[in-house]
Backbone as a chain_set.jsonl record, in Angstrom:
{"seq": "XXXXXXXXXXXXXXXXXXXXXXXXXXXXXXXXXXXXXXXXXXXXXXXXXXXXXXXXXXXXXXXXXXXXXXXXXXXXXXXXXXXXXXXXXXXXXXXXXXXXXXXXXXXXXXXXXXXXXXXXXXXXXXXXXXXXXXXXXXXXXXXXXXXXXXXXXXXXXXXXXXXXXXXXXXXXXXXXXXXXXXXXXXXXXXXXXXXXXXXXXXXXXXXXXXXXXXXXXXXX", "coords": {"N": [[68.99, -82.382, 60.581], [70.589, -85.229, 61.925], [73.563, -87.001, 60.562], [72.822, -89.836, 58.996], [73.358, -93.422, 58.778], [73.848, -96.383, 57.009], [71.288, -98.902, 57.634], [69.55, -97.296, 59.063], [69.674, -94.929, 57.536], [68.531, -95.877, 55.155], [66.003, -96.539, 56.071], [64.914, -94.059, 56.7], [65.041, -92.654, 54.217], [63.147, -94.262, 52.842], [60.835, -93.735, 54.351], [60.46, -91.117, 53.975], [59.957, -91.077, 51.223], [57.637, -92.5, 51.187], [55.912, -90.618, 52.472], [55.415, -88.978, 50.272], [57.476, -87.421, 49.249], [59.831, -86.846, 46.61], [62.329, -89.125, 45.214], [64.781, -87.824, 45.038], [64.402, -85.621, 46.626], [64.092, -86.852, 49.098], [66.65, -88.05, 49.448], [68.195, -85.656, 49.608], [67.294, -84.502, 52.011], [68.052, -86.496, 53.877], [70.616, -86.32, 53.604], [72.043, -87.715, 51.733], [73.798, -88.975, 48.792], [72.727, -89.161, 45.439], [73.846, -91.119, 43.964], [74.689, -92.961, 45.867], [72.177, -93.812, 46.753], [71.262, -95.017, 44.411], [73.148, -97.147, 44.154], [72.247, -98.59, 46.39], [69.716, -99.556, 45.316], [70.552, -101.062, 43.198], [71.936, -103.2, 44.474], [70.671, -104.05, 46.79], [68.125, -105.97, 47.072], [66.004, -106.078, 48.884], [65.801, -103.472, 49.824], [65.214, -102.253, 47.335], [62.631, -103.266, 46.841], [61.116, -102.272, 49.057], [61.362, -99.627, 48.518], [60.003, -99.295, 46.016], [57.388, -99.893, 46.892], [57.044, -97.86, 48.654], [57.022, -95.673, 46.962], [54.658, -96.12, 45.509], [52.736, -95.801, 47.525], [53.255, -93.176, 48.34], [52.386, -91.88, 46.007], [49.749, -92.462, 46.089], [48.966, -91.011, 48.262], [49.523, -88.385, 47.567], [47.764, -88.132, 45.414], [45.392, -88.098, 46.611], [45.06, -85.651, 47.847], [43.359, -82.658, 47.492], [44.497, -80.176, 45.933], [43.372, -77.822, 45.046], [41.862, -76.702, 46.95], [43.621, -75.756, 48.742], [44.889, -72.885, 50.155], [46.817, -70.166, 48.769], [50.069, -69.066, 49.914], [50.2, -66.301, 50.931], [47.312, -65.852, 51.322], [46.869, -68.025, 53.195], [48.459, -67.146, 55.395], [47.056, -64.738, 56.187], [44.399, -65.632, 56.689], [44.617, -67.842, 58.532], [46.794, -67.309, 60.218], [46.472, -64.868, 60.84], [48.009, -62.699, 59.894], [49.012, -60.355, 57.839], [50.806, -60.217, 54.838], [53.551, -58.112, 53.996], [54.273, -55.769, 51.28], [56.985, -56.253, 50.453], [57.402, -58.927, 51.276], [55.491, -60.274, 49.807], [56.646, -59.956, 47.315], [58.855, -61.698, 47.842], [57.506, -64.051, 47.969], [56.536, -64.299, 45.342], [58.888, -64.677, 43.937], [59.825, -67.04, 44.972], [57.984, -68.738, 44.099], [58.636, -68.811, 41.487], [57.974, -66.708, 39.852], [58.109, -63.299, 38.308], [58.684, -60.65, 40.674], [55.946, -58.868, 42.047], [54.637, -55.487, 41.452], [57.0, -54.011, 40.956], [59.471, -51.495, 41.137], [59.915, -49.026, 38.589], [62.682, -48.664, 38.036], [63.906, -50.992, 38.852], [65.204, -54.272, 38.119], [64.45, -57.588, 37.232], [66.206, -60.477, 37.579], [66.119, -63.83, 36.777], [67.81, -66.442, 38.52], [69.638, -69.01, 40.076], [67.275, -71.318, 40.88], [67.187, -72.457, 43.576], [68.194, -70.682, 45.294], [67.707, -67.722, 47.105], [68.232, -64.408, 47.314], [67.912, -62.015, 49.713], [67.682, -58.701, 50.309], [67.315, -57.115, 53.036], [66.251, -55.532, 56.011], [67.334, -56.858, 59.141], [65.364, -57.237, 61.055], [63.07, -57.979, 59.692], [63.576, -60.274, 58.27], [62.983, -62.978, 59.024], [60.376, -62.821, 59.674], [58.256, -63.937, 58.085], [58.699, -66.713, 56.449], [58.67, -68.425, 53.414], [58.247, -71.697, 51.963], [60.386, -74.715, 51.799], [63.126, -76.793, 52.6], [64.815, -76.079, 50.425], [65.271, -73.408, 50.248], [67.427, -70.66, 50.976], [67.777, -68.119, 53.227], [69.268, -65.153, 53.042], [70.742, -62.77, 54.93], [71.579, -59.573, 54.55], [72.322, -57.395, 55.913], [72.296, -55.23, 58.882], [70.878, -53.056, 59.735], [68.772, -52.634, 61.4], [69.369, -53.64, 63.881], [71.377, -55.994, 65.716], [70.345, -58.291, 66.836], [67.987, -59.934, 66.024], [64.557, -61.124, 66.431], [63.677, -64.482, 66.18], [61.859, -67.213, 65.148], [62.773, -70.179, 66.176], [61.735, -72.717, 65.791], [60.485, -72.756, 63.339], [62.768, -72.444, 61.835], [64.059, -74.932, 62.383], [62.159, -76.98, 61.684], [61.563, -76.354, 59.017], [63.993, -76.586, 57.985], [65.657, -74.531, 57.472], [68.365, -72.49, 55.98], [70.221, -69.985, 57.37], [72.002, -67.325, 56.221], [74.74, -65.156, 56.632], [75.974, -62.188, 55.117], [78.586, -60.052, 54.19], [79.246, -56.798, 53.146], [81.409, -56.106, 51.422], [84.825, -55.674, 50.302], [87.053, -52.75, 50.981], [88.217, -51.938, 48.561], [86.33, -52.776, 46.789], [84.118, -51.265, 47.464], [85.145, -48.753, 46.597], [85.218, -49.32, 43.833], [82.529, -49.604, 43.364], [81.67, -46.893, 43.77], [83.034, -45.635, 41.576], [81.515, -46.971, 39.562], [78.993, -45.82, 39.998], [79.485, -43.098, 39.569], [80.189, -43.341, 36.806], [77.895, -44.463, 35.551], [75.688, -43.1, 36.524], [73.834, -44.287, 37.955], [71.554, -44.38, 40.702], [70.398, -44.863, 44.175], [67.047, -45.855, 44.756], [64.599, -43.427, 45.638], [61.954, -43.208, 47.581], [60.337, -41.325, 48.786], [60.522, -37.747, 49.72], [60.746, -36.197, 52.765], [60.029, -33.651, 55.096], [61.931, -33.031, 58.238], [60.06, -32.799, 60.303], [58.166, -34.667, 59.714], [59.079, -37.0, 60.501], [58.094, -39.032, 62.111], [55.911, -40.074, 60.628], [57.388, -41.044, 58.496], [58.835, -43.167, 59.648], [56.68, -44.749, 60.436], [55.69, -45.475, 58.029], [57.796, -47.255, 57.082], [57.53, -49.288, 59.103], [55.094, -50.267, 58.435], [55.667, -51.363, 55.974], [55.295, -49.969, 53.765], [56.993, -48.817, 51.768], [59.136, -48.38, 49.073], [62.156, -48.238, 48.399], [64.413, -45.59, 49.342], [63.842, -43.42, 52.229], [63.923, -40.028, 52.522], [64.814, -37.596, 54.758], [64.645, -34.064, 55.151], [66.39, -31.335, 56.5]], "CA": [[68.93, -83.775, 60.912], [71.959, -85.808, 62.0], [73.971, -87.824, 59.568], [72.356, -91.3, 59.24], [74.095, -94.341, 58.023], [73.359, -97.885, 56.875], [69.857, -99.29, 57.694], [68.849, -96.045, 59.513], [69.564, -94.033, 56.422], [67.653, -96.45, 54.219], [64.72, -96.488, 56.547], [64.562, -92.661, 56.745], [64.638, -92.386, 52.832], [61.874, -94.984, 52.519], [59.851, -93.122, 55.028], [60.206, -89.842, 53.257], [59.375, -91.419, 49.883], [56.217, -92.968, 51.533], [55.169, -89.479, 52.769], [55.187, -88.195, 49.212], [58.651, -86.798, 48.781], [60.454, -87.475, 45.522], [63.492, -89.672, 45.739], [65.779, -86.79, 45.14], [64.107, -84.756, 47.862], [64.328, -87.715, 50.355], [68.037, -88.138, 49.64], [68.7, -84.418, 50.04], [66.871, -84.375, 53.393], [68.663, -87.423, 54.727], [72.016, -86.09, 53.457], [72.556, -88.894, 50.912], [73.914, -88.655, 47.478], [71.906, -90.038, 44.569], [74.592, -92.337, 43.585], [74.63, -93.929, 46.923], [70.856, -94.443, 46.683], [71.208, -95.827, 43.226], [73.88, -98.33, 44.582], [71.359, -99.472, 47.159], [68.797, -100.153, 44.404], [71.168, -102.078, 42.383], [72.576, -104.12, 45.227], [69.874, -104.533, 47.877], [66.721, -106.279, 46.565], [64.88, -105.744, 49.895], [65.586, -101.992, 49.767], [64.496, -101.779, 46.146], [61.207, -103.617, 46.94], [60.433, -101.324, 49.918], [61.395, -98.284, 47.824], [58.918, -99.328, 45.019], [56.125, -99.854, 47.568], [56.943, -96.54, 49.307], [56.64, -94.704, 45.92], [53.309, -96.39, 45.299], [52.025, -95.261, 48.7], [53.397, -91.798, 48.219], [51.58, -91.412, 44.825], [48.334, -92.46, 46.456], [48.758, -89.925, 49.338], [49.534, -87.166, 46.756], [46.569, -88.155, 44.609], [44.182, -88.004, 47.553], [44.955, -84.251, 48.246], [42.753, -81.719, 46.597], [45.229, -79.026, 46.023], [42.644, -76.705, 44.571], [41.18, -76.213, 48.142], [44.593, -75.284, 49.638], [45.081, -71.452, 49.781], [48.292, -69.821, 48.586], [50.732, -68.686, 51.166], [49.649, -65.046, 51.513], [45.96, -66.134, 51.937], [46.955, -68.851, 54.365], [48.961, -66.174, 56.49], [45.932, -63.805, 56.531], [43.226, -66.407, 57.101], [44.863, -68.806, 59.667], [47.776, -66.813, 61.099], [46.035, -63.435, 61.109], [49.221, -61.973, 59.626], [49.029, -59.867, 56.415], [52.06, -60.079, 54.278], [53.892, -56.725, 53.474], [54.659, -55.807, 49.899], [58.319, -56.93, 50.155], [57.241, -60.306, 51.576], [54.725, -60.742, 48.652], [57.632, -60.081, 46.28], [59.627, -62.892, 48.047], [56.617, -65.257, 47.689], [56.365, -64.423, 43.882], [60.132, -65.345, 43.396], [59.89, -68.423, 45.408], [57.012, -69.422, 43.162], [59.117, -68.77, 40.068], [57.323, -65.484, 39.078], [58.685, -62.022, 38.645], [58.03, -60.018, 41.822], [54.87, -57.849, 41.766], [54.756, -54.024, 41.83], [58.439, -53.707, 40.97], [59.74, -50.071, 40.827], [60.456, -49.079, 37.128], [64.186, -48.692, 37.927], [64.427, -52.377, 39.368], [65.325, -55.298, 37.064], [64.419, -58.957, 37.884], [66.942, -61.492, 36.696], [66.069, -65.041, 37.471], [69.016, -67.154, 38.721], [69.498, -70.307, 40.606], [65.99, -71.457, 41.689], [67.203, -72.899, 44.923], [68.805, -69.72, 46.098], [66.978, -66.496, 47.01], [69.086, -63.464, 48.125], [66.93, -61.076, 50.157], [68.403, -57.564, 50.917], [66.197, -56.496, 53.885], [66.709, -55.282, 57.396], [67.298, -58.168, 59.815], [64.207, -57.366, 61.868], [62.08, -58.467, 58.81], [64.132, -61.405, 57.461], [62.512, -64.23, 59.444], [59.015, -62.65, 60.052], [57.516, -64.886, 57.301], [59.621, -67.409, 55.47], [57.914, -69.438, 52.717], [59.019, -72.767, 51.273], [61.078, -75.775, 52.576], [64.634, -76.696, 52.764], [65.421, -75.632, 49.209], [65.533, -71.956, 50.254], [68.314, -70.098, 51.799], [67.526, -66.724, 53.518], [70.562, -64.388, 53.119], [70.631, -61.495, 55.636], [72.743, -58.796, 54.124], [72.441, -56.057, 56.71], [71.947, -55.245, 60.289], [70.528, -51.79, 60.147], [67.659, -52.625, 62.488], [69.824, -54.349, 65.069], [72.191, -57.302, 65.524], [69.701, -59.454, 67.555], [66.496, -59.891, 65.671], [63.736, -62.221, 66.938], [63.481, -65.595, 65.271], [61.013, -68.465, 65.558], [63.668, -71.289, 65.813], [61.026, -73.999, 65.541], [60.408, -72.647, 61.956], [64.09, -72.769, 61.32], [64.407, -76.271, 62.515], [61.331, -77.83, 60.966], [61.637, -76.132, 57.543], [65.381, -76.936, 57.642], [66.26, -73.324, 56.667], [69.746, -72.011, 56.205], [70.301, -68.479, 57.543], [73.362, -67.108, 55.883], [75.121, -63.732, 56.643], [76.702, -61.742, 54.034], [79.145, -58.778, 54.355], [79.075, -55.777, 52.057], [82.516, -56.248, 50.505], [86.103, -54.924, 50.673], [87.205, -51.284, 50.849], [88.438, -51.837, 47.129], [85.023, -53.039, 46.06], [83.325, -50.053, 47.678], [85.601, -47.708, 45.605], [84.746, -49.705, 42.544], [81.103, -49.286, 43.337], [81.631, -45.413, 43.658], [83.273, -45.396, 40.285], [80.404, -47.34, 38.779], [77.869, -44.914, 40.155], [79.865, -41.949, 38.823], [80.183, -43.627, 35.385], [76.653, -44.752, 34.941], [74.595, -42.216, 36.95], [72.828, -45.047, 38.727], [71.423, -43.916, 42.091], [69.376, -45.512, 44.948], [65.648, -45.405, 44.516], [64.038, -42.612, 46.575], [60.513, -43.364, 47.615], [59.775, -40.02, 49.053], [61.34, -36.81, 50.53], [59.894, -35.615, 53.792], [60.685, -32.691, 56.134], [62.171, -33.739, 59.523], [58.79, -32.729, 61.153], [57.332, -35.761, 59.359], [59.894, -38.23, 60.724], [57.211, -40.067, 62.69], [55.27, -40.583, 59.567], [58.334, -41.82, 57.702], [59.081, -44.398, 60.386], [55.497, -45.554, 60.415], [55.645, -46.069, 56.678], [58.698, -48.271, 57.071], [57.087, -50.274, 59.882], [53.948, -50.839, 57.567], [56.02, -51.957, 54.738], [54.636, -49.041, 52.645], [58.143, -48.073, 51.221], [59.975, -48.966, 48.043], [63.335, -47.316, 48.151], [64.792, -44.771, 50.447], [63.084, -42.219, 52.703], [64.905, -38.894, 52.815], [64.333, -36.543, 55.591], [65.317, -32.934, 55.007], [66.505, -30.529, 57.72]], "C": [[70.347, -84.358, 60.913], [72.253, -86.67, 60.904], [73.554, -89.23, 59.883], [73.118, -92.156, 58.385], [73.432, -95.676, 57.978], [71.812, -97.952, 56.812], [69.082, -98.067, 58.202], [68.66, -95.089, 58.4], [68.497, -94.551, 55.415], [66.273, -96.335, 54.752], [64.082, -95.154, 56.47], [64.205, -92.196, 55.214], [63.259, -93.05, 52.466], [60.723, -94.214, 53.14], [59.385, -91.766, 54.282], [59.441, -90.0, 51.882], [57.784, -91.764, 50.128], [55.31, -91.791, 51.856], [54.901, -88.692, 51.547], [56.323, -87.422, 48.628], [59.175, -87.595, 47.582], [61.838, -88.238, 46.079], [64.701, -88.752, 45.974], [65.547, -85.943, 46.435], [64.417, -85.645, 49.122], [65.792, -87.843, 50.572], [68.621, -86.91, 50.202], [68.452, -84.144, 51.526], [67.781, -85.179, 54.435], [70.246, -87.003, 54.638], [72.723, -87.131, 52.726], [72.669, -88.516, 49.516], [73.1, -89.633, 46.577], [72.572, -91.239, 44.118], [74.661, -93.364, 44.624], [73.188, -94.632, 46.995], [70.683, -95.388, 45.575], [71.964, -97.262, 43.566], [73.065, -99.217, 45.385], [70.369, -100.242, 46.19], [69.359, -101.286, 43.623], [71.702, -103.298, 43.165], [71.813, -104.713, 46.436], [68.526, -104.684, 47.393], [65.619, -105.907, 47.68], [64.692, -104.224, 49.915], [64.839, -101.624, 48.485], [63.022, -102.047, 46.234], [60.526, -102.647, 47.837], [60.346, -99.907, 49.24], [60.204, -98.235, 46.835], [57.539, -99.274, 45.72], [55.968, -98.401, 48.14], [56.459, -95.428, 48.135], [55.141, -94.863, 45.526], [52.459, -95.656, 46.275], [52.03, -93.64, 48.612], [52.535, -91.188, 47.01], [50.092, -91.479, 45.279], [47.978, -91.321, 47.363], [48.671, -88.514, 48.48], [48.263, -87.056, 45.955], [45.21, -87.952, 45.383], [44.031, -86.511, 47.944], [44.382, -83.418, 47.117], [43.542, -80.398, 46.735], [44.532, -77.657, 45.69], [41.975, -76.058, 45.804], [42.274, -75.636, 49.019], [44.957, -73.795, 49.183], [46.497, -71.114, 49.485], [48.726, -69.204, 49.853], [50.18, -67.369, 51.659], [48.174, -65.151, 52.037], [46.014, -66.925, 53.143], [47.386, -67.983, 55.642], [47.765, -65.344, 57.001], [44.759, -64.58, 57.161], [43.48, -67.187, 58.444], [45.783, -68.243, 60.597], [47.467, -65.372, 61.508], [47.285, -62.545, 60.965], [49.21, -61.591, 58.113], [50.51, -59.774, 55.919], [52.356, -58.685, 53.76], [54.349, -56.825, 51.988], [55.971, -56.522, 49.597], [58.21, -58.403, 50.351], [56.4, -60.972, 50.372], [55.692, -60.898, 47.519], [58.501, -61.422, 46.567], [58.818, -64.079, 47.659], [56.586, -65.439, 46.159], [57.717, -65.186, 43.399], [60.225, -66.673, 43.783], [58.911, -69.369, 44.522], [57.421, -69.47, 41.7], [58.675, -67.725, 39.235], [58.193, -64.243, 39.31], [58.028, -61.374, 39.906], [57.015, -58.876, 41.404], [55.282, -56.495, 42.129], [56.204, -53.631, 41.921], [58.537, -52.154, 40.557], [60.29, -50.133, 39.361], [61.996, -49.078, 37.07], [64.708, -50.001, 38.269], [64.409, -53.324, 38.093], [65.247, -56.726, 37.82], [65.127, -59.875, 36.944], [66.876, -62.809, 37.378], [67.461, -65.764, 37.461], [68.859, -68.548, 39.285], [68.111, -70.432, 41.409], [65.996, -71.933, 43.144], [67.941, -71.918, 45.923], [68.038, -68.382, 46.01], [67.694, -65.493, 47.971], [68.06, -62.28, 48.455], [67.735, -59.985, 50.794], [67.288, -56.846, 51.752], [66.726, -56.335, 55.182], [66.438, -56.632, 58.169], [65.991, -58.284, 60.582], [62.968, -57.919, 61.027], [62.385, -59.806, 58.288], [63.339, -62.699, 57.797], [61.049, -64.052, 59.911], [58.048, -63.734, 59.369], [58.473, -65.526, 56.317], [58.83, -68.592, 54.792], [58.924, -70.546, 52.29], [59.641, -73.782, 52.224], [62.523, -75.581, 52.601], [65.388, -76.412, 51.542], [65.998, -74.179, 49.326], [66.644, -71.575, 51.32], [68.051, -68.652, 52.001], [68.762, -66.01, 53.807], [70.259, -63.077, 53.739], [71.875, -60.689, 55.333], [72.875, -57.457, 54.825], [71.982, -56.172, 58.109], [71.467, -53.94, 60.771], [69.525, -51.624, 61.171], [68.085, -53.224, 63.802], [70.573, -55.622, 64.778], [71.519, -58.484, 66.132], [68.261, -59.492, 67.172], [65.917, -61.142, 66.235], [63.739, -63.268, 65.852], [62.759, -66.7, 65.858], [61.986, -69.629, 65.224], [62.92, -72.486, 65.508], [60.809, -73.921, 63.958], [61.675, -73.021, 61.197], [64.399, -74.177, 61.211], [63.48, -77.117, 61.533], [61.3, -77.622, 59.493], [62.966, -76.282, 57.026], [65.96, -75.695, 56.887], [67.611, -73.153, 56.908], [69.718, -70.454, 56.253], [71.75, -68.09, 57.331], [73.666, -65.525, 55.895], [76.049, -63.418, 55.514], [77.293, -60.292, 54.281], [79.079, -58.064, 53.08], [80.188, -55.963, 51.054], [83.778, -55.646, 51.08], [86.018, -53.539, 50.41], [87.343, -51.116, 49.191], [87.173, -51.916, 46.342], [84.121, -51.838, 46.229], [83.811, -48.958, 46.786], [85.239, -48.04, 44.243], [83.344, -49.343, 42.272], [80.903, -47.701, 43.122], [81.944, -44.96, 42.185], [82.215, -45.74, 39.246], [79.294, -46.383, 38.798], [78.169, -43.643, 39.383], [79.753, -42.168, 37.278], [78.826, -43.818, 34.84], [75.381, -43.816, 35.391], [73.54, -42.945, 37.769], [72.716, -44.569, 40.248], [70.319, -44.686, 42.743], [67.996, -44.985, 44.632], [65.224, -44.634, 45.695], [62.609, -42.709, 46.596], [59.886, -42.041, 47.751], [60.81, -39.153, 49.788], [60.433, -36.036, 51.37], [60.594, -34.588, 54.569], [60.814, -33.503, 57.524], [60.956, -33.817, 60.392], [57.94, -33.854, 60.865], [58.108, -37.055, 59.593], [59.047, -39.285, 61.232], [56.492, -40.845, 61.617], [56.115, -41.502, 58.654], [58.666, -43.159, 58.382], [57.849, -45.306, 60.35], [55.369, -46.182, 59.083], [56.641, -47.338, 56.51], [58.185, -49.466, 57.864], [55.827, -51.03, 59.103], [54.331, -51.542, 56.395], [55.628, -51.125, 53.522], [55.777, -48.174, 52.074], [58.748, -48.937, 50.154], [61.23, -48.023, 47.683], [63.647, -46.604, 49.47], [63.925, -43.675, 50.789], [64.107, -41.181, 53.095], [64.249, -37.875, 53.696], [65.149, -35.243, 55.429], [65.292, -32.019, 56.269], [66.281, -29.126, 57.369]], "O": [[71.178, -84.048, 60.059], [71.307, -87.12, 60.258], [73.901, -89.763, 60.937], [73.536, -91.719, 57.312], [72.582, -96.029, 58.796], [71.148, -97.212, 56.086], [67.964, -97.863, 57.729], [67.599, -94.473, 58.292], [67.685, -93.782, 54.902], [65.37, -96.049, 53.965], [62.882, -95.044, 56.215], [63.234, -91.474, 54.992], [62.379, -92.431, 51.868], [59.694, -94.055, 52.483], [58.22, -91.435, 54.059], [58.535, -89.263, 51.494], [56.878, -91.367, 49.394], [54.108, -91.853, 51.595], [54.167, -87.714, 51.685], [56.153, -86.804, 47.577], [59.014, -88.813, 47.508], [62.331, -87.988, 47.179], [65.479, -88.883, 46.919], [66.478, -85.643, 47.183], [64.969, -85.14, 50.099], [66.237, -87.767, 51.717], [69.429, -86.97, 51.129], [69.323, -83.61, 52.213], [68.172, -84.738, 55.516], [71.028, -87.336, 55.529], [73.878, -87.438, 53.023], [71.797, -87.818, 48.999], [72.844, -90.778, 46.952], [71.95, -92.281, 43.906], [74.69, -94.555, 44.314], [73.06, -95.828, 47.255], [70.052, -96.435, 45.719], [71.444, -98.342, 43.285], [73.089, -100.434, 45.201], [70.244, -101.463, 46.289], [68.728, -102.322, 43.417], [71.905, -104.349, 42.557], [72.227, -105.713, 47.023], [67.789, -103.705, 47.279], [64.502, -105.493, 47.37], [63.565, -103.738, 50.012], [63.936, -100.788, 48.517], [62.213, -101.231, 45.794], [59.441, -102.184, 47.486], [59.382, -99.159, 49.405], [59.473, -97.245, 46.813], [56.614, -98.664, 45.185], [54.882, -97.823, 48.097], [55.675, -94.508, 48.367], [54.457, -93.877, 45.251], [51.536, -94.945, 45.879], [51.025, -92.949, 48.779], [52.05, -90.062, 47.111], [49.287, -90.637, 44.883], [46.897, -90.736, 47.288], [47.819, -87.663, 48.737], [47.724, -85.957, 45.827], [44.139, -87.69, 44.835], [42.933, -86.13, 48.351], [44.837, -83.459, 45.974], [43.229, -79.594, 47.613], [45.018, -76.569, 46.0], [41.544, -74.911, 45.689], [41.915, -75.031, 50.028], [45.272, -73.535, 48.022], [47.366, -71.826, 49.988], [47.939, -68.863, 50.736], [49.701, -67.338, 52.793], [47.854, -64.589, 53.085], [45.304, -66.612, 54.099], [46.805, -68.071, 56.724], [47.54, -65.301, 58.21], [44.202, -64.104, 58.15], [42.644, -67.17, 59.347], [45.681, -68.594, 61.773], [48.104, -64.776, 62.376], [47.567, -61.729, 61.843], [49.383, -62.449, 57.248], [51.35, -59.247, 56.648], [51.483, -58.095, 53.123], [54.763, -57.894, 51.539], [56.076, -57.285, 48.637], [58.892, -59.133, 49.631], [56.647, -62.127, 50.025], [55.6, -61.885, 46.789], [58.817, -62.153, 45.629], [59.345, -65.031, 47.083], [56.606, -66.576, 45.686], [57.678, -66.136, 42.618], [60.689, -67.489, 42.986], [59.115, -70.567, 44.326], [56.751, -70.026, 40.83], [58.913, -67.74, 38.027], [58.897, -64.123, 40.312], [56.837, -61.601, 40.121], [57.283, -58.072, 40.511], [56.146, -56.297, 42.982], [56.603, -52.973, 42.883], [57.759, -51.658, 39.742], [60.979, -51.068, 38.954], [62.539, -49.497, 36.048], [65.894, -50.223, 38.029], [63.644, -53.108, 37.153], [65.884, -56.959, 38.847], [64.784, -60.057, 35.776], [67.475, -62.978, 38.44], [68.185, -65.679, 36.469], [67.893, -69.21, 38.907], [67.871, -69.762, 42.413], [64.994, -71.841, 43.853], [68.241, -72.216, 47.08], [67.744, -67.948, 44.897], [67.758, -65.676, 49.187], [67.467, -61.68, 47.558], [68.444, -60.268, 51.761], [66.466, -56.096, 51.224], [67.699, -57.026, 55.484], [65.499, -57.379, 57.891], [65.528, -59.412, 60.751], [61.949, -58.277, 61.618], [61.448, -60.48, 57.862], [63.052, -63.46, 56.872], [60.49, -64.987, 60.483], [57.181, -64.319, 60.019], [58.989, -64.849, 55.427], [58.406, -69.554, 55.433], [60.145, -70.388, 52.258], [59.398, -73.671, 53.426], [63.08, -74.483, 52.619], [66.615, -76.5, 51.602], [66.969, -73.786, 48.678], [66.71, -72.153, 52.405], [68.087, -67.925, 51.008], [69.324, -66.281, 54.868], [69.55, -62.284, 53.119], [72.995, -60.999, 55.737], [73.496, -56.523, 54.317], [71.328, -57.148, 58.476], [71.56, -53.626, 61.958], [69.42, -50.559, 61.779], [67.29, -53.319, 64.738], [70.415, -56.238, 63.724], [72.02, -59.6, 65.995], [67.398, -59.102, 67.958], [66.628, -62.112, 66.498], [63.802, -62.917, 64.674], [63.029, -67.097, 66.991], [62.023, -70.04, 64.065], [63.548, -73.354, 64.901], [60.945, -74.957, 63.307], [61.702, -73.722, 60.185], [64.906, -74.659, 60.198], [63.981, -77.855, 60.685], [61.045, -78.566, 58.745], [63.189, -76.154, 55.823], [66.627, -75.804, 55.857], [68.101, -73.598, 57.946], [69.271, -69.766, 55.336], [72.626, -68.45, 58.118], [72.96, -64.732, 55.272], [76.8, -64.263, 55.027], [76.507, -59.388, 54.562], [78.874, -58.666, 52.026], [79.89, -55.975, 49.86], [83.791, -55.166, 52.214], [85.104, -53.073, 49.73], [86.67, -50.276, 48.593], [86.977, -51.207, 45.354], [83.44, -51.423, 45.291], [82.977, -48.246, 46.227], [84.952, -47.124, 43.472], [82.967, -48.869, 41.2], [80.031, -47.297, 42.353], [81.281, -44.087, 41.626], [81.997, -45.038, 38.258], [78.681, -46.119, 37.765], [77.323, -43.132, 38.65], [79.284, -41.29, 36.554], [78.574, -43.372, 33.721], [74.312, -43.778, 34.782], [72.538, -42.38, 38.209], [73.731, -44.4, 40.924], [69.394, -45.139, 42.068], [67.815, -43.817, 44.286], [65.464, -45.135, 46.794], [62.005, -42.288, 45.61], [59.021, -41.65, 46.967], [61.779, -39.639, 50.37], [59.522, -35.34, 50.92], [61.815, -34.704, 54.678], [60.042, -34.393, 57.881], [60.797, -34.775, 61.149], [57.012, -34.097, 61.638], [57.832, -38.077, 58.964], [59.237, -40.43, 60.823], [56.44, -42.074, 61.642], [55.665, -42.526, 58.14], [58.762, -44.181, 57.702], [57.989, -46.524, 60.243], [54.968, -47.343, 58.994], [56.289, -48.323, 55.862], [58.356, -50.592, 57.397], [55.651, -52.245, 59.192], [53.528, -52.26, 55.799], [55.652, -51.602, 52.387], [55.606, -46.967, 51.9], [58.858, -50.148, 50.341], [61.21, -47.191, 46.776], [63.188, -46.992, 50.544], [63.321, -43.027, 49.934], [65.019, -41.426, 53.885], [63.19, -37.351, 53.353], [66.366, -35.347, 55.577], [64.294, -31.958, 56.988], [66.329, -28.256, 58.238]]}, "num_chains": 1, "name": "protein.A"}
């Protein structure tokens, strides 16, 4: 959304609140600081009146929705989009919902951090297949092993106001530091399975199906 000012910004904030957004959410979407919105409330009686009316309308709209009938995101995808979420996408969904990711490998550790930031280490071809949530989330693509030009539904990026952020691995010095850490601790990447080269087709099929947690090793 372009930067709005003056009466345009006020009207947009009021409209967002009327649709059921909180004041904080409306300000964030419009690109307005809370202090500026508070200033309007304290110095513009007409804005304050319209704001109070919008809050009342928003509460009525929210109260009229029976959320118990709304399916969760995985069920919605399968029922209405005919798209089953893969295990790694279900883990993303869990984290966006504030839960530890399901079916974690025993060697993995879940450490909750900033609830408005989700770092996803996944091939670029999978990063934007299914993205849950609204404009609070940032999808970080930290690799390009599957290619540098992945498909993306730009309408979803626009309307959900997603931020797609690239991240490089680090400096050469940090890579050497990582090597020393691995030597010192014995930590190693998770190996899902070891297969002979003759089973390479099955290995790639497992990756495509999302049936992999860790590395696939092909022996010669």
